[in-house]
C-alpha positions as CSV (number, residue, x, y, z in Angstrom):
1,M,33.3,131.7,42.4
2,P,29.5,131.6,42.4
3,A,27.5,133.9,44.7
4,D,26.1,132.4,47.9
5,I,22.6,132.6,46.7
6,E,23.4,130.4,43.7
7,V,25.0,127.7,45.8
8,P,22.6,125.2,47.6
9,L,23.0,124.9,51.3
10,Y,22.7,121.5,53.0
11,V,22.0,121.6,56.7
12,D,22.4,118.8,59.3
13,L,19.6,118.2,61.8
14,D,20.8,116.5,65.0
15,G,23.0,118.9,66.9
16,S,22.7,121.6,64.3
17,V,19.1,122.7,63.7
18,I,18.2,121.1,67.0
19,R,20.3,120.9,70.1
20,T,19.6,117.2,70.6
21,D,19.6,113.8,68.8
22,T,16.4,112.5,67.4
23,L,17.4,108.8,67.8
24,W,17.9,109.2,71.6
25,E,14.9,111.5,71.8
26,S,12.8,108.7,70.2
27,F,14.2,106.1,72.5
28,A,13.4,108.2,75.6
29,S,9.9,108.9,74.3
30,A,9.3,105.2,73.4
31,L,10.5,104.2,76.8
32,R,8.0,106.5,78.4
33,R,5.1,105.4,76.3
34,N,5.7,101.7,76.1
35,P,8.8,100.5,78.0
36,L,8.5,96.8,76.8
37,R,8.1,97.7,73.1
38,A,11.0,100.2,73.4
39,I,13.4,97.5,74.8
40,V,12.2,94.9,72.2
41,A,12.7,97.5,69.4
42,L,16.5,97.5,70.2
43,R,16.6,94.2,68.3
44,A,16.1,96.2,65.1
45,L,19.8,97.3,65.5
46,A,20.7,93.9,64.0
47,S,19.4,95.2,60.7
48,G,21.3,98.4,61.0
49,R,21.1,101.8,62.7
50,A,18.6,103.1,60.1
51,A,16.2,100.3,60.9
52,L,16.5,101.1,64.6
53,K,15.8,104.7,64.0
54,R,12.7,103.9,62.0
55,R,11.4,101.5,64.6
56,L,11.9,103.9,67.5
57,A,10.3,106.7,65.5
58,E,7.2,104.5,65.0
59,I,6.9,103.8,68.7
60,G,7.9,107.0,70.3
61,A,8.2,110.0,67.9
62,P,9.2,113.0,70.1
63,D,7.2,116.2,70.4
64,I,8.9,117.9,67.4
65,D,7.7,121.5,68.1
66,S,9.2,121.5,71.6
67,L,12.7,120.2,70.7
68,P,15.3,122.8,71.6
69,R,16.8,124.5,68.6
70,H,19.8,126.6,67.7
71,E,17.8,129.8,67.2
72,A,20.8,131.8,66.0
73,L,21.3,129.4,63.1
74,I,17.6,129.3,62.3
75,D,17.5,133.1,62.1
76,W,20.5,133.0,59.7
77,L,18.8,130.4,57.6
78,R,15.7,132.5,57.4
79,E,17.8,135.3,56.0
80,Q,19.3,133.0,53.4
81,R,15.9,131.7,52.5
82,A,14.5,135.2,52.1
83,Q,17.3,135.9,49.5
84,G,16.0,133.0,47.5
85,R,18.7,130.4,48.4
86,R,17.9,126.7,48.1
87,I,18.2,125.0,51.5
88,V,18.1,121.3,52.0
89,L,17.8,119.4,55.2
90,A,20.4,116.6,55.0
91,T,20.4,114.3,58.0
92,A,21.0,110.8,59.3
93,A,17.7,111.1,61.3
94,D,14.8,109.0,60.2
95,R,12.9,110.5,57.3
96,S,9.6,110.8,59.1
97,L,11.1,112.8,61.9
98,A,13.2,114.9,59.5
99,R,10.1,115.8,57.5
100,S,8.2,116.7,60.7
101,V,11.1,119.1,61.7
102,A,11.2,120.6,58.2
103,S,7.4,121.2,58.4
104,S,7.7,122.8,61.8
105,V,10.7,125.1,60.9
106,A,9.3,125.9,57.4
107,L,12.8,126.6,55.9
108,F,13.7,123.7,53.7
109,D,13.1,123.1,50.0
110,E,13.9,119.4,50.3
111,V,14.7,116.7,52.8
112,I,17.4,114.0,52.5
113,A,17.3,111.5,55.4
114,S,17.7,107.9,56.5
115,D,14.9,105.7,55.1
116,G,15.0,102.7,57.4
117,C,17.5,100.8,55.2
118,R,20.4,103.2,54.6
119,N,21.8,105.3,57.5
120,L,22.6,108.7,55.9
121,K,25.7,109.5,57.9
122,G,29.3,110.4,57.0
123,R,30.2,109.3,53.5
124,H,26.7,108.1,52.7
125,K,25.4,111.6,53.4
126,L,28.2,113.1,51.3
127,E,27.2,110.8,48.4
128,A,23.6,111.8,48.7
129,I,24.5,115.5,48.8
130,R,26.7,115.3,45.7
131,H,24.0,113.4,43.9
132,D,21.3,116.0,44.8
133,A,23.7,118.9,43.9
134,G,24.4,117.3,40.5
135,G,28.2,117.7,41.0
136,A,27.9,121.5,41.5
137,P,29.4,123.3,44.4
138,F,27.5,123.3,47.7
139,D,27.8,124.6,51.2
140,Y,27.3,122.5,54.3
141,C,26.2,123.2,57.9
142,G,27.0,120.6,60.5
143,N,28.4,120.0,64.0
144,G,30.0,116.5,64.5
145,P,33.3,114.7,63.7
146,E,31.5,112.7,61.0
147,D,30.8,116.1,59.3
148,V,34.4,117.1,58.9
149,A,34.8,115.1,55.6
150,I,31.6,116.8,54.3
151,F,33.1,120.2,55.3
152,A,36.2,119.4,53.3
153,A,34.2,118.6,50.2
154,A,32.0,121.6,50.5
155,R,32.7,125.1,49.0
156,R,32.2,126.6,52.4
157,A,31.4,125.2,55.9
158,I,29.0,126.5,58.5
159,V,29.8,125.1,61.9
160,V,27.2,125.0,64.7
161,G,27.2,123.6,68.2
162,A,30.6,122.0,67.7
163,G,33.4,121.4,70.2
164,P,36.9,123.0,69.9
165,R,38.3,119.8,68.3
166,V,35.7,119.6,65.5
167,L,36.0,123.4,64.9
168,R,39.8,123.1,64.5
169,Q,39.5,120.2,62.1
170,A,36.9,122.1,60.1
171,R,39.1,125.2,59.8
172,R,42.1,123.0,58.7
173,Q,40.2,121.3,56.0
174,A,37.6,123.7,54.9
175,D,36.7,127.4,54.4
176,V,34.6,128.1,57.5
177,A,32.2,130.9,56.6
178,A,30.3,131.1,60.0
179,V,30.3,129.6,63.5
180,F,27.1,129.4,65.6
181,D,26.7,128.5,69.2
182,P,30.0,126.7,70.1
183,K,29.7,123.7,72.3
184,P,29.5,124.6,76.1
185,T,32.8,124.7,77.8
186,L,33.8,122.0,80.4
187,P,32.9,124.3,83.4
188,Q,29.5,124.9,81.8
189,R,28.9,121.2,81.2
190,L,29.9,120.4,84.8
191,H,27.5,123.0,86.1
192,A,24.8,121.5,83.9
193,W,25.6,118.0,85.4
194,L,25.5,119.4,88.9
195,G,22.0,120.7,88.3
196,A,20.8,117.4,86.7
197,L,22.2,115.3,89.5
198,R,20.3,117.5,92.1
199,P,22.7,117.0,95.0
200,H,20.5,119.3,97.1
201,Q,17.9,116.5,96.9
202,W,20.2,114.3,98.8
203,L,18.9,116.0,102.0
204,K,15.9,113.7,101.7
205,N,18.3,110.7,102.1
206,L,19.1,111.8,105.6
207,L,15.9,109.9,106.4
208,V,18.1,106.7,106.5
209,L,19.5,108.1,109.8
210,V,16.0,108.2,111.4
211,P,16.0,104.6,112.8
212,L,19.5,105.1,114.2
213,I,18.5,108.4,115.9
214,T,15.2,107.1,117.3
215,A,17.0,104.0,118.7
216,F,19.6,106.2,120.4
217,R,22.6,104.4,118.8
218,L,24.6,107.3,117.5
219,D,27.5,106.3,119.8
220,E,28.3,103.1,117.8
221,P,30.8,103.9,115.1
222,T,30.2,100.8,113.0
223,V,26.5,101.3,112.9
224,V,26.9,104.9,112.1
225,G,29.3,104.0,109.3
226,D,26.8,101.6,107.8
227,A,24.1,104.3,108.0
228,L,26.4,106.8,106.2
229,L,27.1,104.2,103.4
230,A,23.4,103.7,103.1
231,F,23.0,107.5,102.7
232,A,25.7,107.4,99.9
233,S,24.0,104.5,98.1
234,F,20.6,106.2,98.2
235,S,22.1,109.5,97.1
236,L,23.7,107.9,94.0
237,A,20.5,105.9,93.3
238,A,18.4,109.0,93.7
239,S,20.5,110.9,91.2
240,S,20.3,108.0,88.8
241,G,16.5,108.2,89.2
242,Y,16.4,111.9,88.7
243,L,18.3,111.5,85.4
244,L,16.0,108.8,84.2
245,N,12.9,110.8,85.3
246,D,14.2,113.9,83.3
247,L,14.8,111.8,80.2
248,L,11.3,110.2,80.3
249,D,9.7,113.5,81.0
250,L,11.3,115.6,78.3
251,A,8.2,116.7,76.5
252,A,6.3,117.7,79.7
253,D,9.3,119.5,81.0
254,R,9.7,121.5,77.8
255,H,6.2,122.9,78.3
256,H,6.8,123.8,82.0
257,P,7.8,127.4,82.8
258,R,10.7,126.3,85.1
259,K,11.5,122.8,84.1
260,R,12.1,123.7,80.5
261,E,15.5,125.0,81.7
262,R,16.6,121.6,83.0
263,A,19.8,120.5,81.2
264,F,18.3,117.7,79.1
265,A,15.1,119.5,78.2
266,A,17.1,122.6,77.1
267,G,19.6,120.6,75.2
268,R,22.6,121.6,77.4
269,L,23.3,117.9,78.0
270,S,22.7,115.2,75.5
271,V,20.1,112.5,76.1
272,R,22.6,109.9,75.4
273,S,24.9,111.1,78.1
274,G,21.9,111.1,80.5
275,F,21.3,107.4,79.9
276,V,25.0,106.6,80.4
277,G,25.2,108.7,83.5
278,A,22.1,107.0,85.0
279,A,23.6,103.6,84.4
280,L,27.0,104.5,86.0
281,L,25.3,106.0,89.1
282,L,23.2,102.9,89.4
283,V,26.1,100.5,89.3
284,A,28.0,102.6,91.9
285,S,24.9,102.7,94.2
286,L,24.4,98.9,94.0
287,A,28.2,98.3,94.7
288,I,28.0,100.3,97.9
289,A,24.8,98.5,98.9
290,V,26.4,95.1,98.3
291,A,29.3,96.2,100.6
292,V,26.9,97.0,103.4
293,G,24.8,93.9,103.2
294,E,22.0,92.0,101.4
295,R,19.2,93.7,103.3
296,L,20.3,97.2,102.2
297,L,20.8,95.9,98.6
298,A,17.2,94.5,98.6
299,T,15.9,97.9,99.9
300,V,17.9,99.9,97.3
301,M,16.6,97.5,94.5
302,A,13.0,98.1,95.8
303,Y,13.6,101.9,95.7
304,L,14.9,101.7,92.1
305,A,12.0,99.5,91.0
306,M,9.6,102.0,92.6
307,T,11.4,104.9,90.9
308,A,11.1,103.2,87.5
309,I,7.4,102.5,88.0
310,Y,6.9,106.1,89.1
311,S,8.8,107.6,86.2
312,G,7.3,105.2,83.6
313,L,3.7,104.9,84.7
314,A,2.6,106.0,88.1
315,K,3.3,109.8,87.8
316,R,0.4,110.0,85.3
317,I,-2.2,108.2,87.5
318,A,-4.0,110.4,90.0
319,L,-3.3,109.5,93.7
320,F,-1.3,106.4,92.7
321,D,1.5,108.8,92.0
322,V,1.1,110.3,95.5
323,A,1.2,106.8,97.0
324,M,4.4,106.0,95.1
325,L,6.1,109.3,96.2
326,A,5.1,108.5,99.9
327,G,6.6,105.1,99.4
328,L,9.8,106.5,98.0
329,Y,10.2,108.6,101.2
330,T,9.2,105.7,103.5
331,V,11.6,103.2,101.9
332,R,14.5,105.5,102.9
333,V,13.5,105.0,106.5
334,L,13.3,101.2,106.0
335,A,16.8,101.3,104.3
336,G,18.2,102.9,107.5
337,G,16.9,100.0,109.5
338,A,18.2,97.5,106.9
339,A,21.7,99.0,106.9
340,T,22.1,99.2,110.7
341,G,20.1,96.3,111.9
342,V,17.8,98.6,113.8
343,E,14.2,97.5,113.7
344,V,11.8,100.1,112.4
345,S,8.9,100.2,114.9
346,F,5.2,100.2,113.9
347,W,4.9,103.7,115.3
348,L,7.7,105.1,113.2
349,L,6.4,103.3,110.1
350,A,2.8,104.5,110.6
351,F,4.0,108.1,111.3
352,S,6.2,108.0,108.2
353,V,3.5,106.8,105.8
354,F,0.9,109.4,106.8
355,L,3.5,112.2,106.9
356,F,5.0,111.4,103.6
357,F,1.6,110.9,101.9
358,S,0.8,114.4,103.1
359,L,4.0,115.9,101.8
360,A,3.4,114.2,98.4
361,L,0.0,115.8,98.3
362,L,1.7,119.1,99.1
363,K,3.8,118.7,96.0
364,R,0.8,118.1,93.8
365,C,-1.2,120.9,95.3
366,G,1.8,123.3,94.8
367,E,1.8,122.3,91.1
368,L,-1.9,122.9,90.7
369,V,-1.7,126.3,92.5
370,A,1.0,127.2,90.0
371,Q,-1.2,126.1,87.1
372,L,-4.0,128.3,88.4
373,E,-1.6,131.3,88.4
374,R,-0.7,130.5,84.8
375,D,-4.4,130.1,83.9
376,E,-3.9,126.4,82.9
377,Q,-6.6,123.8,83.5
378,T,-4.4,120.7,83.3
379,G,-0.7,119.8,83.5
380,K,1.0,117.9,80.7
381,G,1.9,114.4,81.7
382,R,-0.1,114.6,85.0
383,G,-3.4,113.0,86.1
384,Y,-4.8,116.2,87.7
385,G,-6.7,119.3,86.8
386,T,-7.1,122.5,88.8
387,S,-10.6,121.5,89.7
388,D,-9.0,118.7,91.9
389,L,-7.2,121.2,94.1
390,A,-9.8,121.4,96.8
391,V,-10.1,117.6,97.1
392,L,-6.3,117.2,97.3
393,Q,-5.9,119.9,99.9
394,T,-8.6,118.3,102.1
395,L,-7.0,114.9,101.8
396,G,-3.5,116.3,102.4
397,I,-4.5,118.2,105.6
398,A,-6.3,115.1,106.8
399,T,-3.3,112.9,106.4
400,S,-1.1,115.5,108.2
401,C,-3.5,115.3,111.1
402,A,-3.4,111.5,110.9
403,A,0.4,111.6,111.3
404,L,0.0,113.8,114.4
405,V,-2.6,111.5,115.9
406,V,-0.1,108.6,115.4
407,L,2.6,110.7,117.2
408,A,0.2,111.5,120.0
409,L,-0.8,107.8,120.5
410,Y,2.9,106.9,120.6
411,V,3.7,109.5,123.3
412,R,1.1,107.8,125.5
413,E,2.7,104.4,125.1
414,P,4.3,102.9,128.3
415,E,7.6,102.2,126.6
416,V,8.0,105.9,125.9
417,T,8.4,106.7,129.6
418,Q,11.1,104.1,129.8
419,R,13.1,105.1,126.8
420,Y,13.0,108.9,127.1
421,A,14.5,110.9,130.0
422,S,11.7,113.6,129.7
423,P,8.9,112.1,127.6
424,Q,6.6,115.1,128.4
425,I,8.8,117.2,126.0
426,L,7.4,115.0,123.1
427,W,4.1,116.9,123.5
428,L,5.9,120.1,122.6
429,M,7.3,118.3,119.6
430,L,3.7,117.4,118.6
431,F,2.7,121.0,118.9
432,G,5.8,122.0,116.8
433,F,4.9,119.5,114.1
434,L,1.4,121.0,114.0
435,I,2.8,124.4,113.3
436,W,5.3,123.2,110.8
437,L,2.8,121.2,108.7
438,G,0.3,124.1,109.0
439,R,2.9,126.5,107.6
440,L,3.7,124.2,104.7
441,W,0.0,124.0,103.7
442,L,-0.4,127.8,104.1
443,D,2.7,128.4,101.9
444,T,1.3,126.0,99.3
445,A,-2.0,127.8,99.1
446,R,-0.1,131.1,98.7
447,G,1.8,129.6,95.7
448,R,5.2,129.5,97.4
449,M,5.8,125.8,97.5
450,H,8.9,124.4,95.8
451,D,8.7,121.4,93.5
452,D,9.8,119.2,96.4
453,P,8.3,120.0,99.9
454,L,11.2,118.6,101.8
455,V,13.7,120.7,99.9
456,Y,11.5,123.7,100.5
457,A,11.4,122.8,104.2
458,M,15.2,122.9,104.3
459,Q,15.5,126.1,102.4
460,E,12.7,128.3,103.8
461,P,14.0,130.1,106.9
462,G,10.9,129.7,109.2
463,S,10.7,126.0,108.4
464,R,14.4,125.5,109.0
465,W,14.1,127.1,112.5
466,L,11.1,125.0,113.3
467,L,12.9,121.8,112.3
468,A,15.9,122.8,114.2
469,G,13.7,123.4,117.3
470,L,12.1,120.0,116.9
471,L,15.5,118.3,116.8
472,V,16.5,120.2,120.0
473,L,13.3,119.2,121.7
474,F,13.9,115.6,120.7
475,G,17.5,115.7,122.1
476,I,16.2,117.2,125.4
477,A,13.4,114.5,125.6
478,A,15.9,111.7,125.0
479,T,18.8,112.8,127.3
480,V,17.8,115.5,129.8
481,R,15.7,114.4,132.8
482,L,13.6,117.4,133.8
483,P,11.9,117.8,137.2
484,T,8.3,116.6,137.2
């Protein structure tokens, strides 16, 4: 049997050298850069999968250097290369992307890949490998079920990133020389999905209960049930949006110190499964909205449209992104009214707009403070630089004050004395809101702010106590008649 160094080694790309799939990476990148062209490009599938890969690579080639890799395999390949072994990248990915990866990794002597006409997968790849090897023995490194036949034809198999089923088949049909980075177990994948769906962010959807609470109708089971269904619909829609946002923001996330660990950016979940998951969550959300009523359905549709606009375009345009974030918060309040039939008052709407605009600016200021700490001048995929921080802080504090002015004007309204048992308590709430917002801005300036201010407000102990106190004050103002 020839020595290893004399036998050429053919290495798969998608799922092997990298932890992701270049076709789906290209689709996500194209969708972010030009959504219309990306959708139209799907027509190329009529000419074959290779044609689709070529078209998407032309529109949205991913950031090759940031793609997550199987580093253990690459280290082993470097050792093989150092011994003088010939290593060939043999992949079904489009040739342009395969060559870019080969150039980035700097390990391969040759590249065999799809050319826009022929999809080099399965038996087609095996034929190409045999032709390149000239009928001589070869070793093969792969990961998927379509690679099992190539494992069987190879002298030895190197399995990387494969699931138990593929590994069992490979061991039955081939001489498996090495195994790298087995596919994550089911509990590990479930944990990754839990992180990607962000159930902790569902706390923001409690905003759908605000109209019900301010209208003092918590004692009506039917109305409360509709509000809870609206909460469920928005939670599923929000998770769908988070998945889509992560998929469209892969390149930027991979350059971020924290976001690079997100499941899709790190390659712990496939981009393909992300698109499928987003679609299923969307269908479930709309089904619940339909069950509640047309008004809630229209509001959920508006929320989804705003989410798509934000993910695809607005998040890269200064201040327009802040307005969209504020709108995404406010539409939850409107959804609560739509689901329960409770009219959202002018005062509640005005307060919500200013408050949520301020919280959205908090989010951006927190990111800029973090960039300053990392000594970065601009953030990838964002429309801001660190020089904008002072302006955004001033604007954010001003809108916080505007929200408090709206609340103060509301407290002076004649209808307040009729609706609340002790309306004077609302002045204490105003003072409490002032402290709460002031603390949020102070924590932001100190670099403590979470990626989402509302989530931070729920997690930070001092903020939690202040919010709990505000709720107690509201309950007293609404139900307890104090002596004047």
